[in-house]
C-alpha positions in Angstrom: -13.5 10.9 11.1 -16.1 10.2 8.5 -13.6 7.6 6.6 -12.8 5.8 9.7 -16.5 6.0 10.5 -17.0 4.0 7.2 -14.3 1.7 7.6 -14.7 0.5 11.2 -18.5 0.6 10.8 -18.2 -2.3 8.4 -15.3 -4.1 10.0 -17.1 -4.4 13.1 -19.9 -6.4 11.1 -17.5 -8.1 8.5 -16.6 -11.6 10.2 -20.0 -11.6 12.0 -21.9 -11.1 9.0 -19.8 -13.8 6.9 -20.4 -16.4 9.8 -24.0 -15.7 10.3 -26.3 -18.4 9.0 -28.1 -17.8 5.5 -31.4 -17.9 7.3 -30.2 -15.1 9.8 -29.4 -12.8 6.7 -25.6 -13.6 6.7 -23.4 -15.5 4.2 -22.9 -18.8 5.9 -19.3 -19.0 5.7 -17.4 -21.2 8.1 -14.9 -19.7 10.5 -11.9 -21.1 8.5 -13.2 -19.2 5.3 -14.2 -16.2 7.1 -11.1 -16.0 9.0 -9.0 -16.2 5.4 -11.3 -13.6 3.7 -11.2 -11.1 6.7 -7.3 -11.5 6.8 -7.1 -11.0 3.1 -9.3 -8.2 3.0 -7.5 -6.2 5.9 -4.3 -7.1 4.6 -5.3 -5.9 1.0 -6.6 -2.6 2.4 -3.1 -1.7 3.7 -1.2 -3.4 0.8 -2.8 -1.0 -1.7 -1.2 1.9 0.2 2.0 1.1 -1.6 0.7 1.9 -5.1 -1.7 4.5 -3.8 1.5 6.3 -2.4 3.1 5.9 -5.7 0.1 7.3 -7.7 0.0 10.3 -5.4 3.8 10.9 -5.7 3.9 10.4 -9.4 0.6 11.0 -11.1 -2.1 13.1 -9.1 -0.9 14.3 -5.9 -2.3 13.4 -2.3 -5.2 15.8 -2.4 -6.7 14.3 -5.4 -5.9 10.7 -4.5 -7.7 11.2 -1.1 -10.8 12.6 -3.0 -10.9 9.6 -5.6 -10.2 7.1 -2.8 -13.3 8.5 -0.9 -15.4 7.9 -3.8 -14.4 4.3 -4.3 -14.8 3.7 -0.8 -18.5 5.0 -0.7 -19.4 2.9 -3.7 -18.0 -0.1 -1.9 -19.8 0.2 1.1 -23.2 0.6 -1.0 -22.3 -2.4 -2.8 -22.3 -4.5 0.4 -25.6 -3.1 1.1 -26.8 -5.4 -1.6 -27.2 -9.0 -0.4 -25.1 -11.0 -3.0 -21.9 -12.6 -2.9 -21.0 -11.2 -6.1 -21.8 -7.4 -4.8 -20.1 -8.5 -1.4 -16.6 -9.2 -3.0 -17.1 -6.4 -5.3 -17.7 -4.1 -2.7 -14.7 -5.5 -0.7 -12.6 -4.9 -3.7 -13.7 -1.3 -4.2 -13.0 -0.4 -0.7 -9.6 -2.1 -1.0 -8.8 0.4 -4.0 -10.1 3.2 -2.3 -8.6 2.8 0.9 -5.2 2.3 -0.7 -5.6 5.7 -2.4 -6.9 7.5 0.6 -5.1 6.3 3.7 -1.4 6.9 3.1 -1.9 10.3 1.4 -4.1 11.8 4.1 -1.4 10.9 6.6 1.3 12.4 4.2 -0.7 15.6 4.1 -0.6 15.9 7.8 3.0 15.6 7.8 3.3 18.4 5.1 1.4 20.7 7.7 4.7 20.7 9.8 8.1 22.1 8.9 11.1 20.0 9.1 12.4 19.9 12.7 9.1 20.9 14.2 9.2 19.2 17.7 5.2 19.2 17.9 5.0 16.6 15.0 4.5 13.7 17.2 2.0 15.4 19.2 0.1 16.7 16.1 0.0 13.1 14.8 -1.4 12.0 18.2 -4.1 14.5 17.9 -4.7 13.5 14.3 -5.1 9.9 15.6 -7.5 11.1 18.3 -9.5 12.9 15.6 -9.9 10.0 13.3 -10.8 7.6 16.3 -13.7 9.6 17.1 -15.2 8.1 13.9 -14.0 4.6 14.8 -15.8 5.4 18.1 -19.2 6.3 16.7 -19.0 3.6 14.0 -19.8 0.3 15.8 -22.2 2.0 18.0 -24.4 3.1 15.0 -23.5 0.6 12.2 -23.1 -2.2 14.8 -26.5 -1.7 16.1 -28.2 -1.3 12.6 -26.5 -4.0 11.3 -26.4 -6.7 14.0 -30.1 -5.9 15.6 -32.0 -4.8 12.5 -30.3 -5.8 9.0 -26.8 -6.4 7.9 -27.0 -4.7 4.5 -28.6 -1.5 6.2 -25.4 -1.6 8.4 -23.0 -1.5 5.5 -25.2 1.3 3.9 -24.9 3.5 6.9 -21.3 3.1 6.6 -21.3 4.3 3.1 -23.6 7.1 4.1 -20.6 8.1 6.4 -18.0 8.2 3.8 -20.3 10.5 1.6 -20.5 12.8 4.5 -16.5 12.7 4.6 -16.3 13.6 1.0 -18.4 16.6 1.5 -16.4 18.0 4.5 -13.2 17.3 2.5 -14.0 19.3 -0.6 -15.7 22.3 1.6 -12.6 22.4 4.0 -9.6 21.8 1.6 -8.8 25.7 1.5 -7.6 25.2 5.2 -4.9 22.7 4.0 -2.8 25.4 2.0 -0.5 23.9 -0.6 -0.4 20.5 1.1 -0.8 17.4 -1.3 -1.9 19.7 -4.4 0.7 18.2 -6.6 2.7 15.1 -7.2 6.2 15.3 -5.6 8.1 13.6 -8.4 5.8 13.5 -11.6 6.6 11.3 -14.4 6.3 12.5 -17.8 2.8 12.9 -19.4 3.9 10.3 -22.2 4.1 7.6 -19.6 0.8 8.4 -17.7 -1.4 7.1 -20.2 0.0 3.5 -20.5 0.5 3.3 -16.9 -3.0 4.0 -16.1 -4.6 1.8 -18.7 -2.5 -1.3 -17.5 -3.4 -0.6 -13.8 -7.0 -0.3 -14.8 -6.8 -3.7 -16.7 -5.3 -5.4 -13.9 -7.3 -4.1 -11.1 -10.8 -4.8 -12.9 -9.6 -8.0 -15.0 -9.2 -10.4 -12.1 -12.2 -9.7 -10.3 -14.4 -9.6 -13.5 -12.8 -13.0 -14.6 -13.6 -14.6 -11.1 -17.2 -13.2 -11.1 -17.8 -14.4 -14.7 -16.8 -18.0 -13.5 -14.0 -18.3 -15.8 -11.5 -18.3 -12.7 -12.5 -20.9 -10.2 -10.6 -20.0 -7.1 -11.3 -20.7 -3.3 -10.6 -18.5 -0.5 -7.9 -20.8 0.8 -6.1 -20.4 -2.6 -6.2 -16.7 -2.9 -5.2 -16.5 0.9 -2.1 -18.8 0.2 -1.3 -16.6 -3.3 -1.5 -13.5 -1.2 1.0 -14.6 1.4 3.6 -15.3 -1.4 2.6 -11.8 -2.9 3.3 -10.0 0.6 6.7 -11.9 1.3 7.8 -11.2 -2.4 6.6 -7.6 -2.4 8.3 -6.9 1.0 11.6 -8.2 0.0 11.5 -6.6 -3.5 10.6 -3.2 -2.0 13.2 -3.0 0.7 15.9 -4.7 -1.7 15.1 -1.8 -4.2 15.2 0.8 -1.6 18.7 -0.3 0.0 20.3 -1.2 -3.3 19.7 2.1 -5.2 22.7 4.6 -5.6 20.5 7.5 -5.5 20.5 7.7 -1.6 23.2 9.2 0.8 24.8 7.0 3.1 22.6 8.4 5.9 19.3 7.7 3.7 20.4 4.2 3.5 21.1 3.6 7.2 17.6 5.2 7.7 15.9 2.7 5.3 17.7 0.0 7.5 16.1 1.4 10.7 12.7 1.6 8.6 13.1 -2.0 8.0 13.4 -3.0 11.7 10.4 -0.9 12.6 8.6 -2.6 9.8 9.0 -6.0 11.2 8.1 -4.6 14.7 4.8 -3.2 13.2 4.0 -6.2 11.4 4.1 -8.2 14.4 2.4 -5.8 16.5 -0.6 -5.5 14.2 -0.9 -9.3 13.8 -1.8 -9.2 17.3 -3.5 -5.9 17.5 -6.0 -6.5 14.8 -7.3 -9.6 16.2 -9.7 -7.2 17.5 -12.0 -7.6 14.4 -11.7 -11.4 14.2 -10.9 -13.6 17.0 -11.8 -11.0 19.8 -14.8 -10.1 18.0 -15.9 -13.6 17.8 -15.0 -14.2 21.6 -17.3 -11.2 22.4 -20.2 -12.6 20.4 -20.0 -16.2 21.7 -18.2 -16.2 25.0 -18.9 -12.6 26.7 -21.9 -11.4 28.7 -23.8 -8.8 26.4 -25.6 -7.3 29.5 -24.7 -4.4 31.7 -26.8 -3.5 34.6 -29.6 -5.7 33.1 -29.5 -3.8 29.8 -28.5 -6.0 26.7 -26.4 -4.5 24.0 -25.1 -5.9 20.6 -21.5 -7.5 20.8 -20.2 -5.2 18.2 -20.2 -2.3 20.6 -17.0 -4.0 22.3 -15.5 -2.4 19.1 -16.0 0.9 20.3 -13.7 0.4 23.3 -10.3 0.9 21.5 -11.4 4.2 19.8 -12.9 5.4 23.0 -9.7 4.8 24.9 -7.8 6.5 22.4 -10.2 9.7 22.5 -9.5 9.7 26.3 -5.9 8.6 26.1 -4.3 10.5 23.3 -4.1 13.9 24.7 -2.2 12.6 27.5 0.3 10.6 25.4 0.6 13.7 23.4 1.2 15.9 26.5 3.5 13.4 28.0 6.0 13.2 24.8 6.5 16.9 25.0 6.6 17.0 28.8 9.5 14.3 28.8 11.6 16.7 26.7 15.0 15.3 26.4 14.0 12.1 28.5 11.5 10.9 25.8 11.9 7.5 24.8 13.4 6.8 21.3 11.2 5.4 18.7 12.5 1.8 19.1 11.7 2.1 22.8 8.2 3.2 22.1 7.7 0.3 19.5 8.9 -2.1 22.1 6.4 -0.8 24.7 3.5 -1.3 22.3 4.7 -4.8 21.6 4.8 -5.5 25.4 1.3 -3.9 26.1 -0.4 -5.6 23.3 1.0 -9.0 24.6 -0.2 -8.2 28.3 -3.7 -7.5 26.7 -3.5 -11.0 25.2 -2.4 -12.4 28.6 -5.6 -11.0 30.1 -7.8 -12.4 27.7 -6.2 -15.8 27.6 -7.2 -16.1 31.3 -10.9 -15.2 30.5 -10.9 -17.7 27.4 -9.8 -20.3 30.1 -12.8 -19.4 32.2 -15.1 -19.6 29.3 -13.9 -23.1 28.2 -16.8 -24.5 30.4 -19.4 -22.9 28.5 -19.9 -20.0 30.8 -20.3 -16.4 29.5 -17.4 -14.2 31.2 -17.8 -10.6 32.4 -17.3 -7.8 29.7 -14.6 -6.4 32.1 -12.1 -8.7 30.7 -12.3 -7.5 27.0 -12.5 -3.9 28.7 -9.0 -4.5 30.3 -7.7 -6.2 27.1 -8.7 -3.2 24.9 -7.1 -0.7 27.5 -4.0 -2.3 27.3 -3.8 -2.8 23.6 -5.0 1.0 23.2 -1.8 2.0 25.4 0.2 -0.3 23.0 -1.2 1.3 20.1 -0.4 4.9 21.1 2.9 4.0 21.9 3.6 2.5 18.4 1.0 3.6 15.6 1.0 7.5 15.6 4.8 7.2 16.6 5.6 5.2 13.3 3.4 7.4 11.1 5.4 10.3 12.5 8.8 8.4 12.3 8.1 7.5 8.5 7.5 11.3 7.6 10.9 12.1 9.2 12.9 9.2 8.3 11.6 9.3 4.4 13.3 11.5 1.7 10.8 14.1 0.6 10.9 12.5 -2.9 9.5 9.2 -1.9 7.5 10.5 1.2 4.2 8.9 0.2 6.0 5.6 -1.1 7.4 5.4 2.3 4.1 5.9 4.0 2.7 3.1 1.8 5.8 0.9 3.1 4.5 1.6 6.5 1.0 0.6 5.8 2.5 -2.6 3.9 3.9 -3.6 7.4 0.1 -3.3 8.6 -0.9 -5.3 5.7 1.7 -8.2 6.5 0.5 -8.1 10.2 -3.3 -8.2 9.1 -2.6 -11.1 6.9 -0.9 -13.1 9.7 -3.7 -12.2 12.2 -6.3 -13.5 9.6 -4.5 -16.8 9.5 -4.8 -16.9 13.2 -8.3 -16.1 13.1 -9.0 -18.9 10.5 -8.1 -21.7 13.3 -10.4 -20.1 15.8 -12.5 -23.0 17.0 -9.7 -25.5 15.8 -7.5 -24.5 18.8 -9.1 -23.5 21.9 -9.4 -19.5 22.2 -7.2 -20.0 25.5 -4.3 -21.6 23.9 -4.7 -19.4 20.6 -4.6 -16.1 23.0 -1.7 -17.5 25.0 0.4 -18.3 22.0 -0.2 -14.6 20.5 0.8 -13.2 24.0 4.0 -15.2 24.3 5.1 -14.3 20.9 4.5 -10.5 21.2 6.0 -10.2 24.6 9.1 -11.8 23.2 9.6 -9.7 20.3 9.0 -6.6 22.5 12.0 -7.5 24.9 14.1 -8.5 21.9 13.4 -5.0 20.4 13.9 -3.4 23.7 17.4 -4.8 23.6 18.2 -3.5 20.4 16.7 -0.1 20.6 20.2 1.8 20.9 21.7 0.3 17.7 18.5 0.9 15.8 18.4 4.5 16.9 21.9 4.9 15.6 20.6 3.8 12.1 18.0 6.6 12.5 20.9 9.2 11.7 19.7 11.8 14.3 16.1 11.2 14.2 14.5 10.4 17.4 
């Protein structure tokens, strides 16, 4: 809950802070630059889940990875509280590294609380998803108000305070987790740990220090382009390694093929869904009325709609999957439904953007409907995907595969950031309509391929 409070508190402010004028306490970035930075940041958060999962599996275990990650996140949030471009980018780097350690490993710990074959696992992850979204619900209301209405930097500091509370809670409550995540699943030899740790620290710290010192002169666009190449190469490399290795049984290899299909569907889903913090956030600030019953509110409060709907709807979805029993849709069908629903949400907001093209501020009900549809799609795909990774992955690479799942979100966030960078270049109506058509088409295609994909899953539903 508190880690999500920290993340969504700063996420609600991020693109608005970057595009706010210097006189208003912002950074004065153009939308094109802010969109690239936002997409690169959100992509990097999930990209680092891959090495974060490896570190937990091979070096320190999930429990310590979560703790160390939380410390880095708190330091990063407090760095954002200093009004300086150098501290801003350093803070983003710290949050990226910390979330990479924390995010995949806390989910893996949840999976370890259930035995193999336990039918409650999907429902358990839905409850877990509801819990973390309580933090996501509160964050834009608190951090959004403080940052947008009082001071941007104080909003980021409040997000950091939330992460500190999360660390205290995690340490005090660890006794309830039993043996889950205490030790690395496949530890490497002690002789190799030192060199690996030294090389990792050198790479992680070296590039930012060179950039801040002025030795490297790089632009946001150049970094964004390079990141796209890295993401493509990393995705191809990981799946080539997983599918070509001889250590897997035929069933495990087919399951990796199924993971590859789900990976692609997830990336496309999140390229649309994560517009919430960028294009939809800008649309809320610039084209939507921020008054209800005559009372004004910060546009960042729209960011609370998604977690609010999750808190309200997640118990119903958890109950539904159990209630359906043998008629429960397979994982590929749930993914297809998620894509269709997120596409439907963009159909709604495309109509709103067309109305706003004349300069009129549209009703907040348009965004309300969009976020409702997006949340239904998320509940069909995201907690189900987390659960599927814990069931499809061999135990010896459980955290690595969870990192691969978050890599799919990284790819999606990167694509979404490139979309956000052209907001204003193209009309919002045409941009939203393009996203809608794309996601609906992919959802229909995945629905048609659901049975072959289910067969690849080797008995996992």
